[in-house]
MIPALO-750898 format. One record per atom (N, C-alpha, C): residue in one letter; x, y, z. Coordinates in steps of 0.02 Angstrom, whole numbers, plus 32768, in hexadecimal, padded with zeros to 4 digits. Atoms other than C-alpha are relative to their C-alpha. Layout:
MIPALO-750898
AXYZ;...
***
This chain:
MIPALO-750898
M7FDC7FD78030;M7124A9A4F582;M7FCD802A7FD8;L802D7FD48025;L70D2AA3AF530;L80087FF77FB5;K7FFF80028049;K70A4AA2FF479;K7FFB80487FE7;I7FFD7FBB8016;I70DAAAD6F432;I7FDF80087FBC;V80247FF0803E;V706BAB20F3AA;V8024803B7FE1;D7FD77FCA8019;D70E9AB84F347;D800980027FB4;T7FFF7FFC8049;T70CCAB63F28E;T7FBC801A7FE9;P80407FE78018;P7045ABB5F224;P7FCB7FC97FFD;E802F80378007;E6FF4AB0CF202;E7FE67FE88044;S801580197FBE;S6FF4AAD2F2B7;S7FD780358025;F80257FCA7FDF;F6FB6AB7CF2F2;F7FB880027FE7;K80447FFE801C;K6F22AB7DF27B;K7FD87FC38015;K8022803D7FEA;K6EF8AAC8F2A5;K7FEC80068049;W800E7FF67FB8;W6F03AAF2F35F;W7FC4802E8009;R80367FD07FF9;R6E91AB88F34A;R7FBD7FE27FEB;N803F801C801A;N6E0EAB2BF2E3;N7FE97FC38027;S8012803F7FE0;S6E12AA81F337;S800A8001804C;G7FEF80017FB9;G6E63AAA0F3DF;G7FD2802A802B;V80297FD37FD8;V6E02AB36F41E;V7FC180177FDD;G803C7FF08025;G6D83AB53F394;G7FED804A8001;L800C7FB88000;L6D95AC10F38B;L800A801D7FBB;T7FF47FDB803D;T6D88AC88F2FA;T80418028800A;Q7FC57FD67FFB;Q6E1EACF4F2D1;Q7FF2803E802B;K80127FC57FDA;K6DC3AD89F31A;K7FFD7FF2804A;Q800780127FB9;Q6D9AAD31F3BD;Q80447FF2801F;L7FBE800F7FE5;L6E4AACEEF3D4;L802A803F8004;G7FDB7FC17FFF;G6E94AD97F3A7;G7FED802A803D;Y80167FDA7FC6;Y6E2BADEBF42B;Y801B7FE28040;L7FE980227FC3;L6E5AAD6AF4AD;L804B800A800A;L7FB77FF77FFB;L6F14AD7DF485;L801580497FFF;G7FF07FB98000;G6F0AAE3AF476;G802180177FC0;V7FE57FED8041;V6F36AE42F3BD;V7FC780067FCE;H80327FF98035;H6ED7AE70F31F;H7FF77FBD7FDD;H800D80408023;H6E85ADE1F2C0;H802D7FF87FC3;R7FD280048039;R6EF5AE0DF22C;R80447FE38015;T7FC2801C7FE6;T6F8BADE0F299;T7FFA7FB48003;I800C80487FFF;I6F3FAD33F2B4;I80047FE47FB9;Q7FFE80158046;Q6F27AD25F1F8;Q80487FFD7FE6;K7FBA7FFF8017;K6FDDAD55F1D8;K80287FC6801E;W7FDE80397FE1;W7019ACD1F254;W7FED7FC07FDB;E8018803D8020;E6FAEAC4DF1FF;E80197FF97FB8;L7FE780018044;L6FECAC7DF152;L804C7FFD7FFD;G7FB780007FFE;G70A1AC80F18A;G801F80427FEB;E7FE67FBF8013;E70B2AD38F160;E802A801F8037;T7FD87FEA7FC7;T70F4AD5DF20E;T80097FC4802F;T7FF080367FD2;T7141ACEFF293;T7FD38003803D;I802980057FC4;I70D4ACB3F321;I802E800D803C;P7FD67FF17FC6;P711DAD01F3C0;P80047FC48030;W7FF780397FD2;W7163AC84F43D;W7FCF80038038;T80317FFB7FCA;T70EDACC9F4C0;T7FBC7FE47FEB;V803F801A8019;V7058AC9DF453;V80057FB47FF9;A7FF780498006;A709EABF0F42C;A7FFD7FDF8044;L8003801B7FBC;L70B5ABD4F4E6;L7FB98001801C;A80467FFB7FE9;A7005AC10F50D;A7FD57FC97FE1;C802580358022;C6FBFAB97F48C;C80117FBC801F;A7FEB803F7FE1;A7024AB09F4D9;A7FE07FF88045;L801F80047FBE;L6FE0AB33F585;L7FB67FF17FFB;V80478010800B;V6F2FAB2FF542;V7FF87FB77FEE;N800380488010;N6F54AA83F4F9;N80037FD5803F;E7FF980267FC2;E6F85AA49F5A6;E7FC18006802C;D803B7FF37FD6;D6EE9AA94F5F7;D7FCE802B7FD9;P802F7FD88029;P6E5DAAC9F57D;P7FD3802E8029;D80297FD47FD7;D6DFDAB14F60F;D801F80458009;R7FDF7FBE7FFC;R6E7CABA2F60B;R7FDC80327FD4;V80257FD2802C;V6E1BABECF578;V7FC080158022;R803F7FEF7FDD;R6D7BABE4F5DD;R800D80308039;R7FF07FD27FC9;R6DCDAC36F672;R801380457FE5;A7FEE7FC0801E;A6E17ACBDF602;A7FC180247FE8;R803E7FE38018;R6D6DACD8F5B5;R7FD9801F803A;D80267FE87FC7;D6D1FACEDF660;D8020803C8022;A7FDC7FC87FE1;A6DA2AD6EF692;A7FFA803E7FD4;N800C7FC18023;N6D57AE0BF645;N80017FFB7FB5;F800480078048;F6D44ADC6F595;F7FBE801E7FE9;T803D7FDC8010;T6CC7AE3EF548;T7FF380097FB5;E80087FF78048;E6CDAAE2FF48A;E7FBD7FE17FE9;D803D801B801D;D6C58ADD2F420;D7FDF7FCD802F;S8023802F7FD6;S6BD3AD78F483;S7FFF7FBA7FE3;D7FFD8043801F;D6BDDACE9F405;D80397FD7801C;F7FC780237FE4;F6C85ACBEF452;F7FEB7FD5803C;F801580247FC5;F6C2FAC8AF4F2;F7FDC7FBF7FEF;E8024803C8014;E6BC4AC0CF496;E802F7FCA7FE5;L7FD18030801C;L6C5DABBAF447;L80227FD68036;I7FDA80237FCC;I6CA8AB87F4ED;I7FD37FE18033;
***
């Protein structure tokens, strides 16, 4: 059963503890501005179901982030050291 990450609190915890990414790094990976990540974490906007599902899939297989990173991920080089 997938554990859906769809509340501001669970999303922020997932980002910090689950994948260990900054808002900027996660935003780049998801194709959104880091301010969007911040708004989701503050509850200012609703986390899209597609993002909640993506987070749940990463929970099931954390190597998905690594594979996504390896697929043309070109943002901050620091990101590569985190994973």
